[in-house]
N, C-alpha and C positions, 0 to 999 in steps of 0.2 A: 519298316523299321520303327516308325513312330508308334505303332501299336505295341511293339515290344517295350519301347521306352515308357509308354503310358502305364503298362502293367507294372513295370519295375518301380516307377515313381509312386504308384498307388500303394504297393506293398511296403515300400520304405516309409511313406507318410503315415501308414497305419501301425507301424512297428513301435510298440511301447516298451520293448525290452531295454534294460539299462545299458546294454552294450552298443546300441545303435549310435552311429556318428551324427551328432547334432547338426553339424554343418551340411552333411549329406541330406539329412532330413529336411532342413530348410530349403535346400536346392530342389528337392523333390516337390515340396509344397509349392514353391515358386513356379516350377515347371507345370504342375497341374493347373494352377491359377491361369497361367498363360494359355494352356490347352483349352480352357473353358471359352476363351475368346476366339478360338479357331472357328471359322464359319461352318466347317463340316463336323463339328464336335458331336452333334446329335446323331448323325449317321454313324459316326465312329462308335459312340456309346451303344447304339442298338446292335451293331455288329458284334461288339464285345459281349453284350447280354445274351445273344443267341449262341455264342461259341466258347465263352470263357467260363471255366469251372471255379475260378477263384472268387470266394464270396466277398473279399475286400474290393475287388474290381467291380463285381456286380453292384455292390452297395454304392460305390463312388459313381458309377455310371447312372444309376437310378437317381441319385441325389443331384447329379449334374443335369439330367433331363428335367427334374422338378424345378431346379433353380432357373434354367433357361426358359421354361414355359411361364413361370411366375413373373420373371423379370422382363422377358423380351417377346412375349406372345404377339403383340400387335405389330412388331417389326419383322416377324419371321415370315419366310416364304410359304405359300400354301402347300407346296410339295413337301416341305419339311414338316409342317403341321400334320399333313396326311400320313407321312411316314411314321411319325411318333404315335399318332392315334391308332393306326392299324397294327403297329408292332406291339404296343403295350397291351392292346385288347387281346391279341393272339396269345401273348405271354400269360395274360390273366385267365384265359380259358383253356390253357394247355394246348394251344393250337400250334401250327407250323408243320409243313409237309415233310421236312427233312428229319429222318430219325436220329440224325447226329446232333440236332440242336439241344441246347441246355434247357431243361425244364425248371424254371424258377420256382414253380409251385412245389417242387420237391425239396427246395432249399429251406434254410432256417427261417424262423418267424420274422426276424428283423428285415430280411430281404422281401418277404411277402408284404409286410407293412409298408415298406418303402415303395414297392410297386403300386400298392393301393393309394399311396400319397400322390403318385404321378397321375393316376387315373382321376383322383379328386381334383387335381389342378386343372386337368382338361375339362372336367365337368363344370368347373367354375367359369371357364371362358366359353364353352361350346354347347352346353346343354340348356335348352333344347334347340337353339337356333341352328347351330352347325352340325351337331351330332345328336339328333333327336332319337335315334334308335338304340342308344347305348344299353339301356336297361332291358328293352325288349329283345335285343340281340343276345344279351347275357343269359336270359332265362332258359332258352333251350339247351345251353351248354351245361346247365346244372346237372343234367342226366349223366355227364361224364364221370361223376363221382365226388367223393368227399373233398378232394383237393380243390376243385373248382367251387364247390359250395362254400368251403372255408374262405376262399379268396373273395367270393361275393360278399360274405359277411364282413370281411376286413374292409372292403370298399365302402359298404354301408356305414360301418363304424367310423371310418376315416371321414366320410362326408359329414357325419354328425359332429365329430370332433372339430373338424376344420371350418365348418360353415354354419351348420344348422343349430346346434345346441347353444342356448343362451347362457350356459354356465360360464362361458368365457366371454370377455368383452369383445364386441364386434364394431368395426367401423361402418360407415354408411354404405359403402360399396358392398361389403360382405353381407349386410342385412338385406340389401336389395337383391343380391344374387341368391341368397337363401330363400327369399320369398318367390323368386322366379322359378327356382328349381322345385320347390315344394308344390307350387301350382301346377307345373308341368307333370310332375310325378303323379299327383292326385288325378289329373285328367287322363293320363296315359297308361300307367303301369302299376299303381299301388295295389289294386285288387289282384292282379296277376302275381305280384310279389308275395302278397299274403297267402294266396292259394298255393304257391310253390313252397312256401315255408311249411304250410300245413302238411302237404304231401311228403316233404322231406322228413318231418318229425314222425309221421306215421311209418315211413319206410325204415328209418334208422334208429328209432327210439330204443330198440333192444340191442342192435348190432353195433351202433356207434353213438352212445348217449352223450359223449363229449362234443361231437359235432352238433347234435340237437341242442345242447346247452348254448353253443355259440350262436345258433340260429335264433333261439329264444332271446338271448341277450341283445342281439341286433334288433329284433322286433320291439323289445321293450323301449328302445330309444325313439321309435317312430310313432308310437301310439298317441303321443300328445298332439299330433297334427294330422293324423289320418282319420277317416270315417270310423267311428267307434263300432259301428254295426258290422264291420268286417271281422272284428275280433269277438265282440260280445254277441254270440249267437249260440244256438243249441249245439252246433258241431264243435266250434273252436273252443268255447269256454268249457264244454264238457271234457275235451281232451286235456286242457290245462289242469283242471281239478283232478282228473284221473292221474296225471303225472305227479301231482303233488301228494295225493292221498295214498297211492299204492306204494307200499313199503319196498317192493321188489326193485324199484328203480333206484339208481345211484342218487346220493344226496345232492350232487352237483346239478343233475338234471332237474330234480325236484325243486332245488333252490332257484334255478333259472325260470321255472314255471311260476314260482312265487313272485319273481321279479316282474314278469309280464302282468300278473294280476294286480300287483302294486301300481304299475303304470296305468292300468285301466282305472283303478280306484282314484288315482291322482289326476286324471284328465280333467281339464277345466270345462265345466258345463254350467248351464243354468241350474239353480238349486232344485227345482221341482223334478226335471228329468234325471238329474244327478242322484237324488234321493231314491228315485224308482230304480235306477241302475244298481245302486248299492244294496237295495233291498232284494233285487232279483239275484244277485250274486250268491246269496245264502252263505255268507262268510262263516256262519256257525260251523260249517263242515270242517274248517281247518283248526278249530280250537283244540282238538285232541292232539294235534301235532306238537304242541309245546308241553304236553303233560308227561310224555315218556322220557326215556333216556336216549334221545336222538343226538345227532351230530351238532356240535355247538354252532358251527357256521350256518347250518340249515335252520336251526331254531332261531338264530339271530335274524335270518331273512324273514322267517314267519313273524317274528316280533315286529320287524319293520312294517310288514304288511298290516298287522293288526293295529299298530299305532297310526299308520297312514289312513287306514279305513276309519278309525275312530275320529281322527282329525277332520276328515272330510265330512263325516256325519255331523260333527259339531258345527262345522262351517255352514252346512245346509240348515241346521236348526236355527242358527243366528240369522240367516238370510230369509227364511220362510216366514210368511205373515199369518198363515192359517194355523189354527189350533190342531187340525188333523195332521198337517205336515210335521209340526213340532212334536206331536205325540208319537208319530212313527219314528222320527229321529231319536227321541228319548228312549224308545223301546229298543232300537238297534244299539244305542249306546250302552244301555243296561246289559245287553247280551254280550257285547265284546269286552267290557271292562274287567270282568272277573279273570279272563285269560291274560289280559295285560298285567293285572296285578300279580297273577301267578308267575308269569315269565320274568318279571323284574325282581321278584322276591326269591326265585329259585335258580335263576341263571345269571352268570356274570357276563353281561353283554356290553358291547361297545355302543349299542343303540339305547342304553339307559338315558343318555342325554336327551334324545328325541322324545322319549317317554315322559321325562320330567317336563319338557317343553309343552307336551300335550296336556299334562296335568295342570300346568299354569294356565293354559287356554280354558280348560274346563272350569277351573276355579274362577277365572275372570268372567265366564258366563254366569256363574252363581251370584256374582256381585249385583247383578241386575234383578235378582229375585227377592221378593219380600220375605219368603220363608223357604227353607229347604225341605225337600221330601225325605222320607225315611231312607230311600235308596241313596239319595245324595249325601245324607249324613253318614251312611255306611261307607260310601266312597271316600268321604273326607277322612274318616278314621283309617281307612286302608292306605290313603295317600300319606298320612302321617307315619304309618308303619313303614312305608317305603322310604320316606325321608330318613327315618331313624336307621334303617338297615344300610342305606346308601352312604350315610356320613360316618358309619362305624369304621374305626381304624382297623387295619389288618394287624392281628396280634404279632405277626412275624417281624414287624418293625418297632415293636414296643421298646426294646432296649435302645435302638438307634435314635428314636424320638426322645428318649429320656436323656441320653448322653449328648444328643444333638451333634453327632459326627457327620461326615460328609453325606452318607446315605440318609441319615435322619433329616438333614437340612433339605435335601432334594425331595424326600417324601413329604415333609411339612409343607413345602411350596406346592407340591402336587395336590395335597389334600385341600389346601386353601383355595386353589383354583377349581378343583372338582366340586367343592361344596357350594360354590356361589349360587348356582341355579337351584339347588335343593333348598337353600336358605331363603331365596326369593319366594319360592313356592310356599315355604313354611309361613313367612310373613303374610302372604296373601291369604292363606287358610286362616291364620290368626285373626284377620280382619273380617272374614266371611263367617267363620264359626268359632268365635272366641271361647265359648264355654267348652265345646268339644276339644279344642286345642289345649286348653288349660287342664282339663281332666286327663288328657293323654299324657301331658308332660308330668303331671303329678304321679300318674301311675308308672311312667318310665323312670321317674326319679326314685320312687319307692322300690321299684324292681332293681334299679342299679345299686341301691344301698344294700340290698339283701343278696346280690348276685355272688356267684362263686369267685374264688380268688383267681381262677384261670382266665376269666373274662372280665374281671372287675374293672381294670383300667379302661378298657374300651367301652364298657357299658356306662361307667360313670362319666367319662369324657363326652360321650354322645349325649347323655341326659343333660349335662351342664351346658353343652353347646346349644341344644334345643331351647333350654330355658333362657339362655342369653339372647338368642335370636328372636325369641318371642318378645322380649323386651324392646327390640328394635321396631316391632309393629305396634307397640302400645304408646299412646300419648302420655306425656308427663303427668297429666292430671289423673289418668287411670292408675299409674304406678303410685302416685302420692296417696290416693284414696284406697288403694288395695282392692281394686275391682275384682269381682269373681273370686277365684281361688287364691289370689295373691296373698290374701290375709293368712292363708295357711302355708303357701309355698315359700314365701320369703323368710319367715321365721324358721321353717324347716331347713332352708338353705344356710342360714346364718349359724345354726347350732350344730350342723352336721360335721363330723370329722370322719372322713373316709379312710379305711385302712390303706388305700393306694394313694393317699395324699402326697406321698413322697415323690411320686412320678411328676416330672416337670410339666407335662401337658395338662394333667388333671389340676395341678396347683394353679397354673396360669389361667385356665378357663374358669376355675372357681373364683379367683380374685376378680377377674373381669366381670363375672356375672353378679357378684356382690356389689361391685361399683355401679353396674348398670341399674340396679334396683335400690340404690341408696336414697333416692327421693322418697321411697316408702319409709325409710328410717327417719328422714327429715320430719315427716308428719307423725310418726309413731316413735317418739323419743325413748320409750321404754326399751327399745331394742338397741340403743346406742352402745351399752356395755358389751353385749354379745357381738355386735358388729366390730367394735374396736378389738376384741379378742381375736377375731378372725384375721385381722391385719397384723396384730402384734405378737401372735404366738407362732408356732412352727408351721402353721398353714400359710403364713405371710412373710413378714420381715425376718423371722427366725428360721425360715425354710433352709434346709441344708444345701440346696442348689442356689448358687449365687445369682444366676439369671432370674430365678423366681423371687429371691429376696429383694433384689434391686427393683424389679417390676412392682413388687408389693409396696416399696417405698414411694414410687411414683404415683401409684393408685391411691395410697394413703394420703398423699399431698392433695390429690383431687377431692378426696372425701372431706378433708379438713376445710378446703375452700368452700365446699357445699354446706357443711354443717355449722362452721364458724362459731358464733357465740354459744351455740348449744353444747359445745364441747368444753366450755370454761370450767364446769364442775369436775371435769375429768383430767385437767391439765397435769396435776401432780402425778396421777396414776400413769398417764402417758409418758411423761418425762422420766419417771422412775423406770418404766419398762424399757425405754429407749436408751438408757444411760450407757450400757456397754456397746450398743449398736452405734451410737454417736461416736464413741471412741474408736471403734473399728473403721468407721466410714472415712476417717481422715488419714488412714494409712493406705499405702499402695497395695493393690491386690493384683495378682497375676491375671485374674479373669477380667479385670477392668478393661483391658485392651480390647476385649471382644464385645464390650457393651456399647450400645448406641448412646448418642448424646443425651437422649431423654431419660436414660436409666443409669446414670453414672454414680448414683449414690447420694448426690447432693440434694435430692428431693426430700430426703428425711429432714435435712436442715430447713428446707423451705417450708415443710409442713410444721416444724417446730416454730419457725418464725411467724407463720400465720397464726399459730395458737397463742403465742405469748405476745404478739404485736397488737392484739386487739385492745381497744380502750376499755373494754369490759373487764379486763384484768386490772386489779388494783396496782397502783404505781409501785409500792414497795415490793410486791411479789414480782411484778414485771422486771424491775431493776435487778432483783435477786436472780431471776431466771436468766436474764440476758448476761449478767456478769459471770454467772456460773458457766456459761457457754463460751463467752468471748475471752475471758481472762486465760483459761488453760490453752486455748487455741493460739492466742497471741504469745503466750509464754513459750509455747512449742516453736513458733516461728522465730522468736528472739533467740532461743537456745540453738536452733539449727543454723541461723545466720552467724552466730558467734563461732561455731565450730566448722562453718562451711569451708574455709580456706585450708584447713588441716586435713581434709578428707581425700582419699584416693578417688580415681575416676568412678569406679563402680559405686562406692558409698555416696559420692556426690550425686550420681543419678538417682539413687534411692531417696536422698534428702530432697532433691528437686521435685520428685514425684510426690513426696509427702507435703511439701509446701504448696504444690499445685492443688492437692486435695483440700488442704485447709482453706486456701483462698476461695476456692469454689464453694466450700461449705459456708464460709462467712458471707459470701455474696448471696447465696441462696437464703441464708437466715435473714438477711436484711430485707428481703422482698416482702416480709410480713409487716414492715413498719412504714407508716406514712410520713410525708413531709410535715403535716400538721402536728402529728404526735411528737416527732423528734425535735421540732423547733419551738412551737408555741405552747402546746398543752403539757408536754413532758420533756423539757430541754435536757434533763439528766440522761435521758436515753440518747439524745443527739450527741452529748459529750462522750458517751461510751464509744459511739461509732467514730467520732473524731480521733479518739485515742487509738482505736483499731486502725484507722486509715494511716495515722502517723507510723504505726508499726509496720504495716504492709508496704508502705512506700520505701522502707529500708531494703526491701527485696530488690528493688531496681538498682540500688547502689552496690549490693553484694553480687548480684547476678545480672549485670547490665546487658549481657548478650544472649541470655536464654529467652528465645522468642515466646516459648510457651508460658513462662512466668510473666513476661511483659504483657501478653494479651490478657491473662487472668487478672492481673492488677488493674489494667485499663478497664476491664469490665466492672471491677469493683468501684473504680472512680466514677464510672457512669452511674452506678447505683447511688453513690454518695452525693452526686450532683442533684439527683432527684429527691433524696431524703433530707439532706442538710441545707440545700438552697445556697444562699449567698455566704453562709457561714463556712462553706467549703473553700472560699477564695484564698485564705492564708496558706492552704496546702497545695494550691495549684501550681505556683511558679516552680517549686521544687519538683513536683511530679512531672510537669510538662518538660522541664529541662532534662530530666533523666530519660523520659520516653523519647525525646527527640534525638538524643545522643546516639550515634551509631545505628540508627534505625534503617532497615532495609525498605525497599519500595512497598512491600506488603504491609509492613508495620506503619509506614507513613500514611497509608490509607486509613488504618484504624485510628491513628493519631488525629487525622482531619475529621473523622467521624466524631471523635470526642470534642474537638473544637466547635464543630457544627452544633452539637448539643448545647454547649455553653452559650454560643451566640444566640441560638433560637430561644433559649430559656431566659437569658439575662440581657440580651441586646447590648446597648452601649455601656452597660456596667462592666463588661469584660474588656473594654478598650485598652486599659492599662496593661492587661495581660497580653493582648494581641500586639501591642507596640513592641514587645520584646520577642514574642514568638514568631510573628509573621516573617520578619527578615531572615531569620535562620531557616525557617521552613521553606521560604521561596528559594533561598540559595540552594538548599538540598534538592528541591524538586527540579529546578532549572538545570542543575548539574547532572540529573539523572535522565530527564526526558530529552529525546533527540530534537534538534532544531527543525528538522523536516518531519514528514509523516512517519508514524510508526509502521514498520513493514506489514504488508497485508497479503503478499503473494506466497509462493513456496517458502517454507521455513518460517512463515509468519504466525504459526500456531503453537510455538513453544511456550513453556511455562513462563519464561522470562518475558516474552512479548505480551502474554496475557496480563502479567503483573504490571507492565508499563502502561497498557491500555487502561487497566483499572485505576492506576495512579493518576493518569491524565484525566480520566473521567471524574474522579473524586476531587482533584484539584479545581476543576471547573465548578463543581458543586460547592466547594469551599469558597471560591471567589464570589459565586452567586449569593451565598448566604451572607457574606460580609457586605456586599453591595446593597442587598435588599434589607439590611438591618441598620441602616444609617451609619455604617462604619467605613465608608469608602475613604475617609481621611487617613486611614491606616496606610493606604497604598502610597501616600505622598509625604509621609513623615521622613525626616532625614535618613533614618536607618534603612527604610524600605525603598528610598528613591533609586538606588542603583538597579533595582529589579523592575522599575515601572515600565521602561521601554520594552523589555522582554515580555512582560505581562500583556501590554497593549498589543504588541506584535502578534503574540500567540492567540489572543482573543480575536483579533481582526482576521487572521488567517483561518482560524477555526470557523468563524461565522460564515465563511465562503466555501470552505473545502471539506470539512469533516464529513465522513460518511454517515455518521449517526445524526439524524435530523434533530433528535431531541437535544443532543449536545449543542448543535448549532443554534437552536432556539435559545438555550440557556445563555450562550455567549452573547447573542444579540441583546438579550435582556440586561446582561451585565453592562454592556457598553451604553445602552439607553440610560441606565441608572447613573453611570458615570457622567454622561452628558448633562443630565439634570443636576447632578451635584457639583460639577466642576465648571460648567459653562453658564455664565450669567450675562450681566450688562456688558455689551461690547465696548463701552467707553471706559470701563475700568480695567485695571491690570488683570491679566489672565491668571486664574488660580493655578493652573498647570500650563506653563508656557509651551506653546506649540500644539497643545491637545486640540483646540478648536480647529486649527488648520488641518491637522491630520484627519479629523472626523469629516470635514467638508471635502477635502481633496482625495482622500484614500478610502475611508470606510464607506462613505455614501455611494460613490459609483461602484466600488468593488462588491460590496455586500448587497446593496439595495437595487442594483441594476444588473451588472454582469453575471453574478451568481444566479440570479433569478431567470435570466435569459437562457442559461445553460439547459440543454434538453433533459439533463438528469433531474431537474427541478420539476417534480411531477405534481400537477395541480389535482390529480385524482386521489392522492394519498392524504389521509387525515392529518398525519404528523407534519407533512410538508405544508399543508394549508395553515396549520398552527404557526409554523415558522414564518410563513408569508404574512400572517397577521401581525407578528412582532416586527417584521421589516417595515410594514406600513406605519406602525406606531412609531418606529424609529424616525421615519421621514417627518411625521407630524411633530415630534419633539424637536428635531433639527430645525424645522421651520419656525417653531415657537421660540427657539433659542437664538437662531442666527438670521431669521427673517429672509429678505430678498437676497442676501449674500449666499445663502444655501441654494436658492433657486438658480441664481446666476451660474454658479459652478456646476450644479447638477445638470442643467440644460446644456451649457456650453461644453463642459468637459465630459459629459456622459451621454445624454440623448442625441446631441448633434454628432458626436463621434461615431455613433452607430447608425447615422443617417435617418434619425427620427423626423418625420414630416413636421413642419413648423406648426400646423394647426393642432397636432396631437401634443406637441410640447406646450403650447399655450393652454390647451385644455388641462394639462397636468398641473400647471401653475395655479389655475383657477380652482381645480378640485382639491388642492391641498388645504383649502379652507373648510372643506366639508367635514361632516362627522366621519368617524373611523370606518363605519360600515359602508358608507357611500364611497369613500376614498379607496377602500379595499377592493370593492367591486370594479371601480374605474381602473385601478392600477393593474388588476388581473387582466382586464380587457386590453389595456395598453400593451402589456407584455406579450399577450397572445398575438396581437397584431404585429408587433415588432418581430416576433419569432417567424411569423408567416412571411414577412417582408424579407428577412434574412434568408429563409429557405428558398424563396423565389429568386433572390439575387444570386445565390449559389448555383441554382439550376440554370440561370441565364449564362453565367460564366462558364 
C-alpha cells in the first residue's frame, strides 16, 4: 500500500497543471519528505526503479538515492550501501536477469543524467578504496551497444562537472576527492578508457556519429590531466584530423574532433615540449576549414581552435629564452594569424571576444620590442581593420538609434558593452604603433566622408569613434603639439560637415571627438573660429535633435572652461549666435524630462557666465553683457509671480516649470563670476546679483510649498554666499524664514546644508542669524524625529524612514559644525534653552547606541567640545547648571565604559578605532576639567560596578596623565581584560 501511496504522492507533487489542488500538493510533498526519513527508503526506491515505468517516480527515486548517499553515507548500513552500489551499476550497464525489469537507459535524457549523478556520488565516497573496480567493470559492458556507451559518457561528464573541473568553485574535501580519484584512474584505467574510446569511434563513426561526438566531448574534458601521449600519437591524432578534415562526416562529429584537438592544444606543459607538440600537430591542415561556406557552429569551433592554438604559441614565445625557440614560435604565429583574421572578418562569431583578447595579448608582447617587423606591422594594420569592422553598427538599427526608442536604447547599451574590448585593443595599438594607427584612422576618415549614402551613417560613426578612442591613448602634450598626423586630422575634423550629421549617434560622437582634441585648438588658436562654428551651428547647439543640442551645450561649456581668455575676442559673436538659444533654454520643453541632470540646458548659461565673468572682459562690456541677460530673466520671473495666483492648475504647472528653468539658468550663469570680482574689483557686478537675489526670493513667498522651486532657490543662495560673501547677510533672514516655513524632512536637510555652508564660511559672524533660526529649526527637528531609535527591521526601508535617517544624520552634522566653530553659546540662549535637554539627551544616547560608528564619533566630538566650552573653574557658578554632573555621572560611564565593553564594539574595525580614540580624548578632557572628581565617580560608579580589580583601577588613574597615544593603548588593553573577565564570569555562572 505504501508503494501505491508513494507513486501517487510523486505524481501529485510533480503536477504543474493549474487545476491541481494546492493543499493536496502540499500534503503530497510532506508525505514524500517523511518517506525520505524511512529507514527502508533506499530499498523501496530501487524496487520502484526496477519495476515502475513512470518517469516522475523514476526521477524522484534517483534523486532520493542521491540525497541519501550525499547526506547519510557514513551512517548507512553496509548492506544498504552494497544494495545501492550493485543496483545502480546494473541499471547503468543495462543489467538485470528479469526480462520484466524497466531499462532506465531506454528512458529520457534527464533520467540517465540523474542515474549518472547517483553513480558519481558513490564514486565520491567509494572509489578506489571501497569500489576499486567500477571503471574496469564498466568497460566490458560497452560492447552491449550505444545505450551503455552513452551512459558511460554521462557518468564521465557528471564526474567532471561534480568534482574534477575547476570551472566551478570547490571546497577542500571536493578538491582532495578529485585528486584521489584522478590518481587512481591514472594508475588503473585511463589507458583502457582511451583505448575503448578509440575503438568506439572507429566502429560507430559512420553508423552513429552522434554517439561518437558524445565520446569525443567526454574525452576533451579529461585531456588536461591524463598522459598526453595517450592522445597525441600517430594513431589517435591521425583519426582526429581525419574526422575534422573529411567533409563526408557530419559537422557535429567534426566539431567534437576540433574540441579534442583544442583540449590538446590547451593542456598545460613546459614551454619547450609544448612548442614541440604544437609544431607536430601541423595545424596548418585545418586552415582551409574556415575558407568555405561551412556550418556556422563548426566554423566557430575551428575559430576557437585557431585562437587557442595562437594563444598557446604566444605564451610559449614569452616563456622561452632561446632565440631558436622564439623563432619557431614566431613562424607558427605567422602561419595561423591569416586564418584568424579571415574568420573574424568574414564570419559573425560568438568567439570574436576571445579573438580580440588574443590580439590584446599579441600587442602586449609587441610593447617589449624595440622595433616591429614587417609582418608585425602588417598584423597591426589587419587588427585595426578588425576593430573597425567589429565596432561598425548594424544598419538595421539605424532608425532605432536615431529616435532612441526602446529597441534603440537596448542596442546602444549593447554596442557600448561590446565595444569595450575593441577600444582597449585600439588604445594599445595606438601606443605600440602610433604612426600606423594615425594613418589608418586618416584613411578611414577619408573613406567615410566619401562613402555611399546607404552605409554613410555607420561608416562615419565608426571612423569618428576610432578617432575619439585614439585620443584616449594620447598624452595631453601629444594632442597639444599635434604629433604625427594630428596636424592634418584635427583641422579636417573641425571643418567637416557630413551629410548624415542629422543622425543622433553621428552628431554625438562628432561633438565628443572635437572636445577630446580641443587641447590642440588651445595651442593652435587659428582654429578657434572653426571650432566654435562646430558647436554653434546645426552640428551642435542648433542640431534638430534635442538630446544632441543639450549635449552640445554641456560640451561647449567644457570648451569655454578650457579656452577661457582666448575666447574674449569672440564673445560678441558667441553671444549673438546664442541669443535665440538662450531665450529657448528658459522655457519648458517636453523633452527635458528625459534629459539627465548634466544636460538640462543650463550649461549654455554656465558657458556664457564663464565667458563674460572673466576679468579680461572690460567692466563696461561685462556690465552690459550681464544686465542684458539678468534683467529680462528677472522681469520674466516678476511677471510670472504677479500673474501666478490667477492661473488654473495646468497653466500654473507650466509657469512653475518656466521659473525653475530661469532660476537654474541664472544659477549656472553666476558660476562664471568670482567672489573677488563681485565684491572688491567690480562691486557693480555684485549689485546686479543682489538685485537678482532679491527678485528670486519672492518665489518663496508666492510658491511656499513647491519643493522643486524651493530647492532651486536654495541652490542659488548657496552660489550667492560664495560670490557675495558677507554682503549677502541682509538677504538671509528673509530667505531663511521662508525656507524654514512648512518644510518637509527632506527640505530641512537642504536647509541645514545651507546653514553649514554659512557657518563654515563666516563662523561667529552668523551668530545673530543662528540666534533666531536655531530654536525654530530645533523645534521642527525634535517634533519630527522619534524619541527612540528609527526603525531598522521589517518595514524600516520605506522612503519615509530613509528621510528620517537622513534628517537625523544631517542634524548631528549641523550640531557638530556649530560646536566646532565657537558657536556653542547658541544652544544656551533663552530662545534655545527649551531644547537643550532634548539635544543633550539625544547626543548622549547616540554616542552609545547608534549603529553608524561615524555618527557616534561625531556626537562624542560634539559633547567633548561642549565640555570644553561650558565646564571651567569648579569654584565658579556653572555656565550650564547640571551639565557637569550629567557628564560625570551619565556620559562618562555610559559612553566611555559600558558602550566600549559591549561585544559589538569591534577593535578590528578602523572606524570603531577612530571612535575609540575620541572616547579616550573625552576622558582626558574630563580629567582636565573636573580633576579627581571625575576619577572618583568613574572608578566608584563605573569600574567597580563591573568588578574591575583594584590594581587595574589604580593604573587607570595613573595613566590618565599620560599622552593620548599611551592612554589609548592602555585603555584598550584594560577593556579587553575586562571583557575577558566578564566572559569568564558568565562561563562560571
